[in-house]
C-alpha positions in Angstrom: 87.2 64.6 66.6 85.6 63.5 69.8 87.7 61.4 72.3 86.9 57.7 72.9 85.2 58.7 76.1 83.0 61.2 74.3 82.3 58.6 71.6 81.4 56.0 74.3 78.9 58.5 75.8 77.5 59.3 72.4 77.3 55.6 71.6 75.5 54.8 74.8 73.0 57.6 74.3 72.4 56.7 70.6 71.8 53.0 71.7 69.1 54.4 74.1 67.5 56.3 71.2 69.0 59.8 71.7 69.3 61.6 68.4 72.0 63.9 69.7 74.2 60.9 70.5 73.6 59.5 67.0 74.5 62.9 65.5 77.8 62.9 67.4 78.7 59.5 66.0 77.7 60.5 62.5 79.7 63.8 62.6 82.7 62.0 64.0 82.8 59.0 61.6 80.9 60.0 58.4 84.0 61.7 56.7 86.1 58.5 57.1 83.2 56.3 56.0 82.6 58.4 52.9 86.3 58.4 52.0 86.5 54.6 52.4 83.4 54.2 50.3 84.8 56.4 47.6 87.5 53.7 47.1 85.1 50.8 47.5 82.0 52.0 45.7 83.3 54.9 43.5 80.5 57.1 42.3 78.0 55.3 44.5 79.8 56.2 47.7 77.3 58.7 49.0 74.4 56.3 48.4 76.3 53.5 50.1 77.1 55.8 53.0 73.4 56.7 53.4 72.5 53.0 53.3 75.2 52.3 55.9 73.9 54.9 58.4 70.3 53.7 57.8 71.3 50.2 58.7 73.3 51.4 61.7 70.3 53.4 62.9 68.0 50.4 62.5 70.3 47.9 64.2 72.1 50.1 66.8 69.9 48.9 69.7 71.3 45.4 69.2 75.0 46.5 69.1 77.2 45.8 72.1 80.7 47.0 72.5 83.0 50.0 72.9 83.8 52.7 70.3 86.5 50.6 68.7 84.1 47.7 68.2 81.5 50.2 66.9 84.0 51.5 64.3 84.7 48.0 63.2 81.0 47.2 62.9 80.3 50.5 61.1 83.0 49.8 58.5 81.9 46.2 58.1 78.4 47.5 57.3 79.9 50.2 55.0 81.8 47.6 53.1 78.7 45.4 52.5 76.7 48.5 51.5 79.5 49.5 49.1 79.6 46.1 47.5 75.8 46.2 47.2 75.9 49.6 45.6 78.5 48.4 43.0 76.2 45.5 42.1 73.2 47.8 41.9 75.0 50.3 39.7 76.2 47.6 37.3 72.5 46.7 36.8 71.2 50.2 36.2 72.4 53.5 35.0 70.9 56.7 36.6 71.0 60.4 35.9 72.4 62.4 38.8 69.7 63.9 40.9 69.3 67.7 40.8 70.6 69.6 43.7 68.3 71.7 45.8 69.2 75.1 47.3 68.4 74.9 51.0 69.1 78.6 51.5 72.1 78.0 53.8 75.2 80.0 53.3 77.9 77.8 51.8 81.5 77.6 53.1 84.2 79.3 51.0 84.0 77.7 47.6 87.7 78.1 46.8 88.8 76.4 50.0 86.3 73.6 49.4 87.5 73.2 45.8 91.1 72.9 46.8 90.3 70.5 49.6 88.1 68.4 47.3 90.7 68.3 44.6 93.4 67.2 47.1 91.1 64.5 48.5 90.0 63.3 45.1 93.7 63.1 43.9 94.7 61.2 47.0 91.8 58.8 46.7 92.6 58.2 43.0 96.1 57.1 44.0 94.8 54.8 46.6 92.1 53.5 44.3 94.8 52.7 41.7 96.2 50.0 44.1 95.0 46.4 43.9 91.6 46.2 45.7 92.9 44.3 48.8 95.7 46.9 49.3 93.4 49.9 48.7 90.9 48.6 51.3 93.6 47.8 53.8 95.2 51.3 53.5 91.8 53.1 53.7 90.7 51.2 56.8 94.1 51.2 58.6 95.4 54.7 57.7 92.3 56.8 56.8 89.7 55.3 59.1 92.2 54.5 61.8 91.1 51.0 62.5 93.5 48.6 64.2 94.8 45.4 62.5 92.3 43.1 64.3 89.3 45.2 63.4 90.4 45.7 59.8 90.9 41.9 59.6 87.3 41.4 60.8 85.9 44.0 58.3 87.7 42.4 55.4 87.3 38.8 56.5 91.1 38.2 56.4 93.8 37.2 58.8 95.7 39.9 60.6 98.9 39.0 58.8 97.2 39.4 55.5 96.0 42.8 56.5 99.5 43.9 57.7 101.0 42.7 54.4 98.3 44.3 52.2 98.7 47.6 54.1 102.5 47.5 53.9 102.5 46.7 50.2 99.9 49.4 49.5 101.9 52.0 51.3 105.0 50.9 49.6 103.3 51.2 46.2 102.0 54.6 47.1 105.5 55.7 48.1 106.9 54.5 44.8 104.0 55.9 42.7 105.5 58.5 40.2 102.6 60.9 40.7 103.0 60.7 44.5 106.7 61.2 44.3 106.4 64.1 41.9 103.8 65.8 44.1 105.9 65.3 47.2 108.9 66.7 45.5 106.9 69.8 44.4 105.8 70.4 47.9 109.4 70.0 49.3 110.8 72.7 46.9 110.8 76.1 48.5 108.9 78.7 46.7 111.1 81.4 45.2 110.2 85.0 44.8 111.6 86.9 41.9 113.3 90.2 42.7 111.9 93.2 41.0 
């Protein structure tokens, strides 16, 4: 993850039209945007993320602010695109598009499968929270936004964001699946003697 200074440089370059600067922003922030949108937009997360970055590319020259303000703006755009995607999905049903082999060598499938399963499980637990708590947890903990920026993104007061985050984290800590999974990881593995 780039430092704030590197993000500031990339942001300035991207605002001036430099594709490499935009690529740095995308690589640094796309994973968090996509995780957030998986909670907000469900199956439409990738479409919403694409729409988010299209809008960011279109409007970036009018953006002013530091990397922290950019994150807030980015997640505000993502939230709106996620809500739009949910509306769109409720009006139509689509068949998933076919994947195209681009000839690139893929990373280790087993590692990707384990990581995807872990991420999917964790996001399912967050998504099971009430919507306000899920969004607050995703923005504060996963995306790393501060309370003020999260409040702006959600259109809530700072105190409401703090409470929603605290309640969401408390519910996650009390979730039986989370507790069981934590207990399983805390147990030392035993090796049977032959």
